[in-house]
DRENRO-187533 format. One line per field, with one value per atom (N, C-alpha, C, O, CB): residue number from 1; x negated, y negated, z. Coordinates in pm, whole numbers, plus 50000, padded with zeros to 5 digits. Last residue first. Glycine has a CB too. Layout:
BEGIN
pos <- c(NUM, ...)
east <- c(X, ...)
north <- c(Y, ...)
up <- c(Z, ...)
END
This chain:
BEGIN
pos <- c(139, 139, 139, 139, 139, 138, 138, 138, 138, 138, 137, 137, 137, 137, 137, 136, 136, 136, 136, 136, 135, 135, 135, 135, 135, 134, 134, 134, 134, 134, 133, 133, 133, 133, 133, 132, 132, 132, 132, 132, 131, 131, 131, 131, 131, 130, 130, 130, 130, 130, 129, 129, 129, 129, 129, 128, 128, 128, 128, 128, 127, 127, 127, 127, 127, 126, 126, 126, 126, 126, 125, 125, 125, 125, 125, 124, 124, 124, 124, 124, 123, 123, 123, 123, 123, 122, 122, 122, 122, 122, 121, 121, 121, 121, 121, 120, 120, 120, 120, 120, 119, 119, 119, 119, 119, 118, 118, 118, 118, 118, 117, 117, 117, 117, 117, 116, 116, 116, 116, 116, 115, 115, 115, 115, 115, 114, 114, 114, 114, 114, 113, 113, 113, 113, 113, 112, 112, 112, 112, 112, 111, 111, 111, 111, 111, 110, 110, 110, 110, 110, 109, 109, 109, 109, 109, 108, 108, 108, 108, 108, 107, 107, 107, 107, 107, 106, 106, 106, 106, 106, 105, 105, 105, 105, 105, 104, 104, 104, 104, 104, 103, 103, 103, 103, 103, 102, 102, 102, 102, 102, 101, 101, 101, 101, 101, 100, 100, 100, 100, 100, 99, 99, 99, 99, 99, 98, 98, 98, 98, 98, 97, 97, 97, 97, 97, 96, 96, 96, 96, 96, 95, 95, 95, 95, 95, 94, 94, 94, 94, 94, 93, 93, 93, 93, 93, 92, 92, 92, 92, 92, 91, 91, 91, 91, 91, 90, 90, 90, 90, 90, 89, 89, 89, 89, 89, 88, 88, 88, 88, 88, 87, 87, 87, 87, 87, 86, 86, 86, 86, 86, 85, 85, 85, 85, 85, 84, 84, 84, 84, 84, 83, 83, 83, 83, 83, 82, 82, 82, 82, 82, 81, 81, 81, 81, 81, 80, 80, 80, 80, 80, 79, 79, 79, 79, 79, 78, 78, 78, 78, 78, 77, 77, 77, 77, 77, 76, 76, 76, 76, 76, 75, 75, 75, 75, 75, 74, 74, 74, 74, 74, 73, 73, 73, 73, 73, 72, 72, 72, 72, 72, 71, 71, 71, 71, 71, 70, 70, 70, 70, 70, 69, 69, 69, 69, 69, 68, 68, 68, 68, 68, 67, 67, 67, 67, 67, 66, 66, 66, 66, 66, 65, 65, 65, 65, 65, 64, 64, 64, 64, 64, 63, 63, 63, 63, 63, 62, 62, 62, 62, 62, 61, 61, 61, 61, 61, 60, 60, 60, 60, 60, 59, 59, 59, 59, 59, 58, 58, 58, 58, 58, 57, 57, 57, 57, 57, 56, 56, 56, 56, 56, 55, 55, 55, 55, 55, 54, 54, 54, 54, 54, 53, 53, 53, 53, 53, 52, 52, 52, 52, 52, 51, 51, 51, 51, 51, 50, 50, 50, 50, 50, 49, 49, 49, 49, 49, 48, 48, 48, 48, 48, 47, 47, 47, 47, 47, 46, 46, 46, 46, 46, 45, 45, 45, 45, 45, 44, 44, 44, 44, 44, 43, 43, 43, 43, 43, 42, 42, 42, 42, 42, 41, 41, 41, 41, 41, 40, 40, 40, 40, 40, 39, 39, 39, 39, 39, 38, 38, 38, 38, 38, 37, 37, 37, 37, 37, 36, 36, 36, 36, 36, 35, 35, 35, 35, 35, 34, 34, 34, 34, 34, 33, 33, 33, 33, 33, 32, 32, 32, 32, 32, 31, 31, 31, 31, 31, 30, 30, 30, 30, 30, 29, 29, 29, 29, 29, 28, 28, 28, 28, 28, 27, 27, 27, 27, 27, 26, 26, 26, 26, 26, 25, 25, 25, 25, 25, 24, 24, 24, 24, 24, 23, 23, 23, 23, 23, 22, 22, 22, 22, 22, 21, 21, 21, 21, 21, 20, 20, 20, 20, 20, 19, 19, 19, 19, 19, 18, 18, 18, 18, 18, 17, 17, 17, 17, 17, 16, 16, 16, 16, 16, 15, 15, 15, 15, 15, 14, 14, 14, 14, 14, 13, 13, 13, 13, 13, 12, 12, 12, 12, 12, 11, 11, 11, 11, 11, 10, 10, 10, 10, 10, 9, 9, 9, 9, 9, 8, 8, 8, 8, 8, 7, 7, 7, 7, 7, 6, 6, 6, 6, 6, 5, 5, 5, 5, 5, 4, 4, 4, 4, 4, 3, 3, 3, 3, 3, 2, 2, 2, 2, 2, 1, 1, 1, 1, 1)
east <- c(89948, 89891, 89852, 89803, 89986, 90069, 89935, 89866, 89745, 89942, 90319, 90230, 90088, 89995, 90275, 90441, 90411, 90312, 90229, 90536, 90474, 90389, 90351, 90239, 90461, 90660, 90526, 90428, 90310, 90527, 90883, 90822, 90686, 90600, 90912, 90931, 90921, 90845, 90753, 91060, 90953, 90846, 90823, 90709, 90878, 91183, 91057, 90941, 90841, 91059, 91368, 91338, 91205, 91124, 91456, 91366, 91322, 91289, 91194, 91428, 91474, 91339, 91284, 91169, 91337, 91733, 91643, 91501, 91413, 91682, 91822, 91813, 91719, 91637, 91954, 91820, 91734, 91716, 91604, 91795, 92016, 91881, 91782, 91673, 91871, 92241, 92194, 92051, 91972, 92285, 92261, 92233, 92181, 92090, 92357, 92332, 92205, 92164, 92047, 92217, 92586, 92479, 92343, 92247, 92502, 92719, 92703, 92591, 92511, 92836, 92704, 92650, 92623, 92519, 92747, 92836, 92698, 92632, 92518, 92694, 93088, 93007, 92862, 92774, 93060, 93174, 93145, 93060, 92970, 93272, 93233, 93118, 93077, 92958, 93149, 93348, 93360, 93226, 93121, 93419, 93563, 93431, 93434, 93510, 93395, 93747, 93730, 93583, 93491, 93774, 93762, 93792, 93764, 93759, 93712, 93649, 93634, 93651, 93562, 93499, 93612, 93740, 93746, 93835, 93850, 93368, 93427, 93564, 93624, 93335, 93320, 93327, 93396, 93475, 93190, 93317, 93414, 93431, 93544, 93369, 93105, 93239, 93343, 93449, 93249, 92897, 92933, 93072, 93149, 92832, 92899, 92928, 92970, 93063, 92804, 92826, 92952, 92995, 93112, 92940, 92568, 92679, 92812, 92903, 92665, 92437, 92443, 92558, 92633, 92305, 92457, 92521, 92535, 92638, 92443, 92289, 92429, 92507, 92617, 92446, 92043, 92100, 92247, 92325, 92031, 92009, 92016, 92080, 92163, 91877, 92000, 92104, 92121, 92233, 92066, 91768, 91897, 92012, 92113, 91902, 91578, 91604, 91737, 91811, 91492, 91589, 91625, 91656, 91751, 91511, 91500, 91634, 91680, 91795, 91637, 91239, 91333, 91475, 91564, 91302, 91133, 91139, 91237, 91309, 90999, 91158, 91224, 91238, 91344, 91146, 90999, 91144, 91217, 91324, 91172, 90766, 90802, 90954, 91027, 90752, 90696, 90665, 90681, 90617, 90521, 90721, 90841, 90815, 90902, 90946, 90479, 90532, 90657, 90698, 90562, 90452, 90371, 90427, 90424, 90224, 90705, 90649, 90580, 90643, 90757, 90775, 90748, 90675, 90594, 90878, 90821, 90728, 90688, 90579, 90792, 91012, 90873, 90773, 90653, 90870, 91237, 91177, 91034, 90944, 91268, 91335, 91254, 91178, 91065, 91341, 91476, 91374, 91280, 91159, 91441, 91658, 91565, 91450, 91341, 91636, 91799, 91737, 91628, 91516, 91842, 91916, 91811, 91732, 91612, 91871, 92098, 91990, 91880, 91763, 92044, 92317, 92187, 92074, 91964, 92201, 92529, 92500, 92360, 92294, 92607, 92578, 92505, 92456, 92351, 92591, 92740, 92609, 92523, 92408, 92624, 92959, 92888, 92752, 92657, 92973, 93038, 92985, 92914, 92819, 93096, 93123, 93016, 92953, 92831, 93067, 93345, 93230, 93107, 93000, 93260, 93512, 93482, 93355, 93268, 93600, 93532, 93464, 93424, 93314, 93555, 93672, 93543, 93465, 93345, 93563, 93903, 93811, 93677, 93575, 93869, 94012, 93989, 93886, 93791, 94117, 94052, 93944, 93911, 93795, 93978, 94125, 94167, 94045, 93951, 94277, 94118, 94001, 94042, 94000, 93925, 94351, 94326, 94215, 94220, 94457, 94374, 94439, 94418, 94464, 94385, 94219, 94364, 94434, 94544, 94404, 93960, 94007, 94160, 94223, 93946, 93961, 93924, 93981, 94044, 93772, 94013, 94110, 94086, 94181, 94104, 93774, 93901, 94008, 94085, 93944, 93599, 93589, 93715, 93757, 93470, 93674, 93696, 93687, 93757, 93593, 93593, 93738, 93765, 93866, 93796, 93332, 93376, 93528, 93583, 93333, 93386, 93295, 93363, 93442, 93166, 93579, 93583, 93492, 93517, 93726, 93602, 93479, 93476, 93379, 93462, 93711, 93730, 93600, 93501, 93774, 93877, 93761, 93792, 93886, 93722, 93974, 94007, 93878, 93781, 94091, 94104, 94004, 94055, 94160, 93978, 94149, 94174, 94061, 93943, 94184, 94066, 94175, 94209, 94287, 94296, 93963, 93963, 94087, 94198, 93960, 93867, 93956, 93964, 93970, 93914, 93541, 93662, 93745, 93697, 93626, 93264, 93358, 93477, 93509, 93289, 93100, 93153, 93255, 93325, 93040, 93013, 93062, 93131, 93216, 92947, 92934, 93025, 93088, 93205, 92950, 92757, 92877, 92981, 93100, 92839, 92561, 92636, 92765, 92870, 92551, 92466, 92527, 92610, 92722, 92417, 92365, 92473, 92542, 92665, 92420, 92159, 92266, 92388, 92501, 92220, 91996, 92056, 92173, 92275, 91951, 91923, 91996, 92066, 92186, 91902, 91777, 91897, 91986, 92108, 91858, 91570, 91656, 91786, 91893, 91585, 91457, 91512, 91603, 91707, 91402, 91365, 91464, 91532, 91653, 91398, 91170, 91286, 91398, 91514, 91244, 90996, 91063, 91184, 91290, 90968, 90913, 90984, 91057, 91168, 90885, 90786, 90902, 90980, 91103, 90859, 90575, 90676, 90800, 90911, 90621, 90440, 90494, 90602, 90707, 90380, 90363, 90450, 90518, 90638, 90373, 90189, 90306, 90409, 90528, 90266, 89991, 90067, 90196, 90301, 89983, 89898, 89960, 90044, 90153, 89850, 89792, 89898, 89971, 90094, 89842, 89585, 89698, 89818, 89933, 89655, 89488, 89467, 89597, 89703, 89416, 89396, 89508, 89487, 89470, 89643)
north <- c(30594, 30459, 30410, 30298, 30362, 30831, 30837, 30698, 30688, 30887, 30755, 30820, 30817, 30803, 30965, 30662, 30569, 30625, 30552, 30532, 30900, 30796, 30693, 30642, 30726, 31030, 31087, 30986, 30988, 31216, 30865, 30873, 30938, 30903, 30950, 30895, 30765, 30773, 30694, 30707, 31171, 31098, 30962, 30919, 31081, 31216, 31281, 31206, 31179, 31426, 31068, 31027, 31091, 31025, 31068, 31223, 31083, 31029, 30952, 30997, 31459, 31459, 31318, 31294, 31521, 31368, 31419, 31419, 31383, 31558, 31311, 31203, 31244, 31165, 31168, 31574, 31471, 31356, 31307, 31421, 31693, 31746, 31642, 31626, 31880, 31541, 31533, 31583, 31524, 31612, 31626, 31487, 31467, 31389, 31404, 31890, 31863, 31717, 31687, 31893, 31849, 31908, 31882, 31854, 32061, 31752, 31666, 31719, 31641, 31658, 31977, 31847, 31756, 31692, 31777, 32170, 32189, 32059, 32032, 32286, 32053, 32078, 32099, 32050, 32196, 32052, 31928, 31948, 31869, 31858, 32317, 32257, 32128, 32098, 32230, 32511, 32397, 32358, 32367, 32276, 32706, 32714, 32614, 32629, 32861, 32670, 32634, 32654, 32623, 32489, 32949, 32813, 32793, 32889, 32712, 33217, 33115, 32975, 32891, 33127, 33482, 33413, 33309, 33311, 33513, 33589, 33610, 33546, 33554, 33558, 33495, 33638, 33669, 33764, 33698, 33216, 33274, 33422, 33470, 33253, 33184, 33140, 33205, 33246, 32987, 33276, 33348, 33312, 33398, 33321, 33077, 33214, 33298, 33379, 33276, 32858, 32857, 32997, 33033, 32769, 32932, 32903, 32915, 32980, 32762, 32949, 33067, 33050, 33143, 33087, 32687, 32787, 32916, 32982, 32811, 32568, 32532, 32637, 32673, 32393, 32682, 32704, 32676, 32753, 32615, 32582, 32727, 32756, 32847, 32789, 32305, 32359, 32511, 32561, 32332, 32299, 32252, 32306, 32347, 32101, 32384, 32465, 32429, 32516, 32448, 32165, 32298, 32391, 32469, 32357, 31961, 31953, 32090, 32129, 31853, 32055, 32042, 32035, 32095, 31920, 32047, 32175, 32168, 32264, 32215, 31769, 31871, 32003, 32065, 31892, 31640, 31613, 31725, 31769, 31477, 31850, 31765, 31750, 31834, 31824, 32034, 31891, 31806, 31702, 31877, 32305, 32224, 32077, 32006, 32278, 32424, 32433, 32350, 32327, 32577, 32398, 32311, 32309, 32206, 32358, 32403, 32474, 32377, 32285, 32551, 32231, 32372, 32444, 32534, 32445, 31988, 31996, 32134, 32158, 31937, 32035, 32002, 32002, 32015, 31867, 32102, 32197, 32157, 32241, 32212, 31882, 31984, 32072, 32113, 32069, 31722, 31661, 31768, 31746, 31583, 31884, 31813, 31751, 31731, 31709, 31959, 32059, 31995, 32045, 32127, 31718, 31782, 31889, 31906, 31843, 31683, 31587, 31653, 31644, 31459, 31852, 31900, 31796, 31820, 31943, 31709, 31843, 31892, 31967, 31938, 31472, 31468, 31605, 31616, 31408, 31565, 31503, 31514, 31558, 31357, 31651, 31747, 31693, 31771, 31778, 31414, 31521, 31628, 31689, 31584, 31267, 31218, 31331, 31340, 31105, 31413, 31389, 31357, 31415, 31272, 31414, 31539, 31524, 31611, 31578, 31142, 31237, 31365, 31417, 31272, 31054, 30993, 31086, 31106, 30855, 31207, 31229, 31166, 31220, 31175, 31109, 31250, 31271, 31346, 31318, 30833, 30878, 31025, 31064, 30853, 30731, 30786, 30844, 30896, 30896, 30571, 30584, 30626, 30568, 30450, 30611, 30481, 30486, 30415, 30427, 30843, 30837, 30700, 30678, 30948, 30812, 30818, 30799, 30744, 30951, 30820, 30699, 30698, 30596, 30690, 31085, 30968, 30842, 30763, 30954, 31240, 31237, 31118, 31054, 31365, 31192, 31154, 31143, 31047, 31259, 31308, 31164, 31111, 30998, 31135, 31573, 31505, 31351, 31277, 31555, 31635, 31632, 31559, 31491, 31778, 31666, 31535, 31524, 31415, 31430, 31946, 31856, 31720, 31670, 31834, 32224, 32092, 31996, 31966, 32036, 32461, 32437, 32306, 32276, 32544, 32600, 32477, 32444, 32404, 32362, 32864, 32833, 32706, 32704, 32955, 32968, 32890, 32852, 32814, 32763, 33125, 33141, 33067, 33097, 33291, 33196, 33102, 33118, 33123, 32953, 33367, 33411, 33314, 33347, 33433, 33115, 33258, 33290, 33247, 33345, 32847, 32878, 33023, 33053, 32801, 32923, 32840, 32889, 32964, 32690, 32991, 33026, 32932, 32872, 33026, 32890, 33029, 33068, 33168, 33125, 32630, 32666, 32802, 32826, 32665, 32609, 32508, 32558, 32532, 32376, 32825, 32819, 32724, 32755, 32771, 32754, 32878, 32878, 32923, 32998, 32519, 32514, 32639, 32629, 32501, 32623, 32525, 32521, 32520, 32386, 32784, 32844, 32753, 32799, 32874, 32584, 32687, 32756, 32784, 32789, 32436, 32372, 32476, 32462, 32290, 32630, 32574, 32508, 32523, 32471, 32666, 32779, 32730, 32779, 32872, 32407, 32466, 32581, 32594, 32510, 32383, 32290, 32346, 32333, 32155, 32593, 32596, 32507, 32548, 32553, 32488, 32617, 32629, 32670, 32735, 32251, 32245, 32375, 32372, 32216, 32360, 32276, 32264, 32266, 32137, 32499, 32575, 32494, 32548, 32621, 32277, 32381, 32462, 32490, 32476, 32141, 32078, 32181, 32173, 31979, 32333, 32293, 32227, 32256, 32196, 32336, 32458, 32425, 32482, 32557, 32072, 32115, 32241, 32255, 32142, 32083, 31989, 32026, 32015, 31851, 32275, 32299, 32209, 32254, 32280, 32304, 32275, 32295, 32327, 32131, 32533, 32455, 32431, 32527, 32526)
up <- c(36247, 36242, 36377, 36390, 36181, 36311, 36253, 36259, 36275, 36106, 36399, 36496, 36443, 36522, 36524, 36168, 36277, 36374, 36427, 36349, 36030, 35973, 36080, 36080, 35856, 36184, 36176, 36118, 36154, 36092, 36148, 36280, 36273, 36354, 36375, 35869, 35931, 36063, 36086, 35952, 35838, 35770, 35833, 35848, 35621, 35998, 36029, 35966, 36033, 35981, 35846, 35984, 36031, 36096, 36081, 35614, 35608, 35745, 35761, 35543, 35720, 35667, 35662, 35700, 35529, 35782, 35888, 35845, 35923, 35929, 35521, 35622, 35736, 35781, 35678, 35424, 35362, 35458, 35475, 35227, 35582, 35588, 35531, 35584, 35511, 35499, 35637, 35653, 35728, 35728, 35233, 35261, 35404, 35428, 35239, 35290, 35222, 35244, 35270, 35070, 35401, 35484, 35420, 35492, 35503, 35176, 35296, 35385, 35438, 35377, 35003, 34962, 35083, 35091, 34866, 35162, 35118, 35079, 35116, 35001, 35185, 35303, 35269, 35340, 35376, 34918, 34985, 35109, 35137, 35020, 34868, 34801, 34872, 34883, 34652, 35146, 35053, 34991, 35054, 35126, 35308, 35247, 35134, 35038, 35197, 35606, 35470, 35427, 35503, 35450, 35840, 35793, 35646, 35570, 35872, 35859, 35961, 35903, 35916, 36028, 35747, 35751, 35862, 35947, 35769, 35704, 35835, 35853, 35960, 35938, 35443, 35469, 35598, 35606, 35470, 35494, 35400, 35430, 35441, 35253, 35671, 35709, 35621, 35670, 35700, 35506, 35628, 35676, 35718, 35737, 35314, 35273, 35396, 35390, 35204, 35479, 35404, 35362, 35374, 35281, 35571, 35664, 35594, 35646, 35723, 35323, 35413, 35516, 35542, 35488, 35241, 35164, 35247, 35240, 35034, 35440, 35432, 35352, 35394, 35368, 35373, 35507, 35505, 35561, 35613, 35111, 35137, 35271, 35281, 35132, 35167, 35078, 35105, 35120, 34926, 35327, 35379, 35298, 35355, 35380, 35142, 35262, 35325, 35371, 35365, 34967, 34920, 35037, 35031, 34834, 35139, 35083, 35035, 35058, 34966, 35188, 35298, 35249, 35308, 35380, 34928, 34999, 35116, 35142, 35049, 34868, 34785, 34861, 34858, 34655, 35058, 35052, 34978, 35021, 34983, 35226, 35115, 35117, 35170, 34979, 35418, 35443, 35317, 35304, 35497, 35429, 35419, 35450, 35500, 35512, 35478, 35341, 35321, 35207, 35306, 35753, 35664, 35525, 35458, 35659, 35983, 35869, 35776, 35724, 35794, 36193, 36222, 36107, 36131, 36252, 36078, 36196, 36226, 36279, 36319, 35888, 35846, 35958, 35936, 35780, 36066, 35973, 35928, 35932, 35852, 36214, 36278, 36181, 36211, 36361, 36030, 36118, 36175, 36182, 36233, 35908, 35826, 35904, 35851, 35750, 36143, 36058, 35975, 35971, 35967, 36232, 36309, 36231, 36253, 36433, 36012, 36036, 36121, 36085, 36106, 35989, 35940, 35951, 35901, 35796, 36106, 36152, 36106, 36179, 36102, 35969, 36094, 36139, 36203, 36201, 35760, 35734, 35855, 35847, 35693, 35906, 35820, 35778, 35763, 35695, 36025, 36111, 36029, 36078, 36193, 35800, 35882, 35968, 35981, 35970, 35702, 35618, 35707, 35689, 35519, 35931, 35857, 35775, 35777, 35764, 35999, 36089, 36015, 36034, 36208, 35775, 35809, 35899, 35879, 35876, 35795, 35682, 35706, 35661, 35554, 36042, 36016, 35910, 35931, 35977, 36003, 36088, 36067, 36074, 36233, 35666, 35797, 35872, 35812, 35779, 35432, 35521, 35664, 35764, 35526, 35288, 35348, 35457, 35558, 35409, 35157, 35288, 35356, 35468, 35378, 34929, 34916, 35052, 35057, 34853, 35040, 34972, 34966, 34993, 34829, 35146, 35228, 35169, 35239, 35242, 34922, 35031, 35119, 35164, 35112, 34786, 34722, 34831, 34833, 34611, 34964, 34937, 34872, 34899, 34848, 34939, 35067, 35052, 35120, 35169, 34683, 34712, 34844, 34858, 34718, 34591, 34638, 34662, 34659, 34539, 34382, 34452, 34480, 34399, 34368, 34437, 34374, 34448, 34564, 34369, 34572, 34493, 34423, 34354, 34392, 34847, 34776, 34704, 34766, 34871, 34990, 34910, 34827, 34748, 34818, 35309, 35189, 35122, 35188, 35223, 35576, 35470, 35349, 35294, 35436, 35913, 35805, 35702, 35736, 35857, 36108, 36022, 35909, 35820, 36105, 36331, 36299, 36215, 36246, 36430, 36390, 36276, 36235, 36116, 36159, 36523, 36511, 36393, 36308, 36493, 36529, 36635, 36639, 36742, 36770, 36327, 36318, 36424, 36408, 36327, 36372, 36240, 36238, 36151, 36141, 36640, 36583, 36453, 36428, 36557, 36665, 36749, 36686, 36680, 36893, 36480, 36462, 36542, 36495, 36501, 36601, 36467, 36443, 36391, 36356, 36844, 36845, 36710, 36704, 36883, 36742, 36819, 36821, 36802, 36961, 36628, 36545, 36615, 36552, 36505, 36864, 36753, 36670, 36643, 36664, 37006, 37065, 36955, 36955, 37175, 36817, 36854, 36914, 36879, 36952, 36817, 36696, 36724, 36660, 36605, 37081, 37030, 36906, 36891, 36999, 37078, 37170, 37123, 37124, 37311, 36884, 36862, 36949, 36902, 36888, 37009, 36880, 36851, 36798, 36767, 37232, 37253, 37122, 37124, 37307, 37110, 37186, 37208, 37205, 37319, 36999, 36911, 36984, 36927, 36862, 37231, 37137, 37047, 37022, 37055, 37340, 37414, 37321, 37331, 37527, 37144, 37172, 37246, 37218, 37254, 37167, 37039, 37061, 37005, 36930, 37427, 37395, 37269, 37263, 37381, 37398, 37486, 37455, 37458, 37628, 37044, 37185, 37267, 37213, 37201, 36803, 36851, 36999, 37075, 36823)
END
């Protein structure tokens, strides 16, 4: 590995650590004492449609998708075994489930199936962005 590749790897690791700390802060340092388990898939989409597309639900869904886009983008750059859509999506689901279970155990807000689905979608979008940009770099 040459100096440029080592520098890139260190930068990716630093960015990943900063990202993970930010995700933990956003997901675990709020709503203390609130604990609710919602296992009904797509309940937020139902609320979105019923509420007339209120900004609250758009942000709730959109930010949960956006939260794991960096995960899907960084993971395949750091780990060769995560350079497939399936492995990145599976890692995104596992990471999201870990967050949701931790939130439930620590009583930090709602634990939802929708969050896992939206986070997984974000990881897939991040992976597709990684593929898009890595393909351009090779050409």
